[in-house]
Backbone bond lengths (Angstrom), bond angles and torsions (degrees), N, CA, C in turn:
res aa  C-N    CA-C-N  psi(-1)  N-CA   C-N-CA  omega(-1)  CA-C   N-CA-C  phi
1 M - - - 1.390 - - 1.546 114.78 -
2 V 1.317 117.49 -27.50 1.483 122.02 179.34 1.586 109.24 -72.53
3 L 1.342 115.27 -40.18 1.452 115.57 178.83 1.564 108.90 -66.81
4 Q 1.289 114.90 -41.62 1.472 118.40 178.12 1.469 111.63 -59.09
5 K 1.335 118.75 -38.34 1.494 123.63 179.28 1.546 108.52 -62.15
6 K 1.330 113.86 -45.18 1.471 117.85 -176.48 1.549 109.94 -65.00
7 E 1.314 115.10 -40.78 1.529 118.06 176.40 1.540 112.48 -60.30
8 V 1.368 117.00 -40.30 1.463 120.22 -179.93 1.487 110.76 -68.47
9 V 1.259 114.92 -39.87 1.515 118.94 -177.81 1.583 107.47 -65.94
10 E 1.327 115.18 -42.14 1.486 123.78 178.78 1.502 108.11 -59.68
11 K 1.249 116.89 -44.03 1.537 121.57 -171.71 1.593 110.63 -73.06
12 F 1.341 114.81 -35.30 1.527 117.73 -174.17 1.464 117.97 -106.04
13 K 1.362 120.52 -3.63 1.389 123.06 -175.38 1.517 109.56 -65.83
14 T 1.404 110.92 148.15 1.511 119.27 179.20 1.450 113.59 -95.00
15 H 1.327 120.47 -21.18 1.490 125.63 176.15 1.456 108.22 -144.29
16 A 1.323 119.54 177.63 1.523 125.76 -175.59 1.489 112.91 -58.94
17 T 1.267 120.69 -39.51 1.489 123.53 -176.17 1.472 116.82 -108.13
18 D 1.348 114.18 20.46 1.447 119.81 -177.45 1.490 114.20 -77.87
19 T 1.366 113.57 126.27 1.447 116.06 175.70 1.591 108.44 -138.50
20 G 1.313 117.49 -8.47 1.476 119.57 -173.83 1.508 116.32 -122.39
21 S 1.382 117.40 7.80 1.442 116.05 178.97 1.473 111.86 -64.92
22 P 1.262 121.41 163.41 1.432 124.31 176.89 1.553 112.72 -59.38
23 E 1.293 118.88 -37.51 1.456 123.24 177.16 1.496 110.59 -61.08
24 V 1.243 116.41 -49.22 1.519 118.58 177.28 1.475 112.59 -64.32
25 Q 1.338 119.82 -44.01 1.488 122.30 -179.53 1.559 108.28 -66.41
26 I 1.243 122.25 -34.69 1.500 121.09 179.78 1.581 107.78 -69.40
27 A 1.325 111.72 -39.87 1.573 112.30 -176.30 1.550 109.16 -71.21
28 L 1.344 119.71 -34.38 1.427 120.80 178.23 1.540 109.13 -69.25
29 L 1.343 119.15 -42.11 1.382 120.05 176.40 1.477 116.63 -61.30
30 T 1.320 116.91 -38.52 1.420 125.51 176.07 1.460 110.94 -64.15
31 T 1.315 119.19 -40.46 1.396 119.63 -179.74 1.584 111.81 -66.99
32 R 1.332 114.17 -37.98 1.490 120.83 178.31 1.492 109.12 -67.83
33 I 1.361 115.34 -44.42 1.471 118.75 -179.55 1.554 112.66 -61.41
34 N 1.314 115.26 -42.12 1.440 116.56 -179.12 1.563 110.04 -67.55
35 Y 1.320 118.25 -35.86 1.494 122.92 177.62 1.601 107.17 -64.47
36 L 1.279 116.92 -47.42 1.449 117.57 -179.03 1.501 111.45 -67.38
37 G 1.312 118.01 -30.50 1.503 119.69 176.74 1.501 110.55 -61.88
38 D 1.334 117.91 -39.94 1.413 120.11 174.74 1.478 114.44 -67.90
39 H 1.323 112.85 -39.91 1.556 118.06 175.97 1.547 113.36 -57.50
40 F 1.350 114.26 -37.38 1.484 118.41 -176.75 1.536 110.24 -73.11
41 K 1.362 116.18 -26.31 1.441 116.65 177.83 1.573 110.29 -69.37
42 K 1.301 113.76 -31.54 1.555 120.24 176.57 1.463 113.41 -80.32
43 S 1.395 116.58 -36.37 1.454 122.01 -179.21 1.489 112.14 -127.37
44 P 1.327 116.69 80.09 1.527 118.67 -173.99 1.529 112.07 -66.43
45 K 1.314 122.46 -19.34 1.427 125.89 -173.57 1.487 116.12 -91.40
46 D 1.373 115.10 3.59 1.431 125.13 -176.17 1.625 107.07 -78.08
47 F 1.257 115.27 79.03 1.470 115.86 -174.18 1.500 111.97 -82.28
48 A 1.321 121.72 -25.03 1.373 123.40 175.81 1.501 115.76 -63.56
49 S 1.283 115.45 -40.17 1.494 119.08 179.29 1.480 106.16 -76.74
50 R 1.296 121.92 -25.87 1.401 124.66 -178.52 1.583 113.02 -60.49
51 I 1.333 114.77 -36.26 1.485 117.82 177.82 1.562 111.42 -64.18
52 G 1.317 117.11 -46.86 1.450 120.27 176.86 1.496 110.08 -60.83
53 F 1.285 117.39 -41.49 1.484 123.44 176.69 1.582 110.80 -53.75
54 L 1.265 115.31 -50.54 1.518 119.82 -178.65 1.498 106.97 -66.60
55 K 1.361 122.45 -38.10 1.451 120.67 176.55 1.514 113.24 -62.70
56 M 1.314 116.27 -38.72 1.441 122.47 175.49 1.565 113.89 -57.47
57 I 1.406 110.53 -45.75 1.461 118.56 -179.38 1.630 108.81 -63.30
58 G 1.336 116.36 -36.81 1.487 122.60 -176.37 1.553 104.78 -71.89
59 Q 1.369 117.43 -40.11 1.423 117.86 179.31 1.535 114.23 -66.44
60 R 1.332 114.21 -41.21 1.479 119.43 175.77 1.482 110.82 -60.87
61 R 1.407 115.77 -42.51 1.474 117.03 179.40 1.520 113.22 -58.50
62 S 1.379 115.84 -41.82 1.420 120.48 -173.36 1.541 105.33 -71.68
63 L 1.332 123.64 -39.32 1.439 125.97 178.86 1.549 109.19 -62.14
64 L 1.395 115.28 -40.70 1.470 118.77 -179.87 1.562 107.44 -68.35
65 D 1.268 119.04 -41.45 1.463 119.19 174.19 1.520 114.68 -57.02
66 Y 1.338 114.33 -40.27 1.454 118.24 178.83 1.558 110.06 -64.39
67 L 1.368 115.02 -47.15 1.419 120.30 175.96 1.475 114.81 -52.65
68 K 1.384 113.30 -46.12 1.445 122.50 -178.07 1.529 111.87 -59.33
69 R 1.431 116.17 -39.46 1.371 120.52 -179.57 1.597 113.54 -73.07
70 T 1.298 115.01 -34.42 1.452 119.44 -172.49 1.450 115.86 -98.54
71 K 1.346 120.21 -40.46 1.484 125.28 -178.56 1.482 111.22 -133.44
72 K 1.327 120.98 85.33 1.412 122.01 -178.48 1.477 117.28 -59.74
73 E 1.296 117.50 -37.00 1.516 120.84 179.48 1.533 112.97 -65.37
74 T 1.323 112.04 -42.42 1.478 119.37 -178.21 1.560 107.06 -68.69
75 Y 1.340 120.42 -37.01 1.389 123.86 175.62 1.441 112.87 -57.46
76 Q 1.338 116.47 -48.02 1.459 120.00 179.80 1.558 113.32 -64.09
77 E 1.414 114.19 -36.34 1.486 117.17 -179.71 1.477 109.09 -67.59
78 I 1.374 118.29 -39.22 1.524 124.33 -177.21 1.482 106.07 -62.37
79 L 1.384 119.60 -47.95 1.415 122.62 179.33 1.568 115.38 -55.09
80 K 1.399 110.86 -42.24 1.499 115.33 -179.73 1.526 111.84 -69.06
81 K 1.357 113.05 -44.98 1.431 120.11 -176.82 1.536 112.93 -60.53
82 L 1.318 114.18 -44.39 1.463 119.83 -176.52 1.539 112.34 -88.34
83 D 1.286 116.69 -10.99 1.494 124.27 -179.83 1.652 107.46 57.60
84 L 1.332 111.93 56.46 1.427 116.67 -179.18 1.588 112.43 -90.59
85 R 1.243 119.96 -29.49 1.392 121.49 177.66 1.566 113.14 -108.84
86 K 1.251 117.36 146.16 1.404 119.93 -177.20 1.537 110.66 -94.39
């Protein structure tokens, strides 16, 4: 998971030392959400993890809303790169 996190940060960073920009945070949350989605297919009764999962989805939603308000071009790029909209 740590290597995967470094790869995601490298792919979405906006400058050399970027780790906390909305783009990186959205990408990291999406990675974790996808992982947990697969986890819930294997363990459907894991309700404790589901609460954190739903909080992550809400956090990603608010970060996406922020990005949409401030940087529309970046918002569209993130949606395409992460394949969030159909």
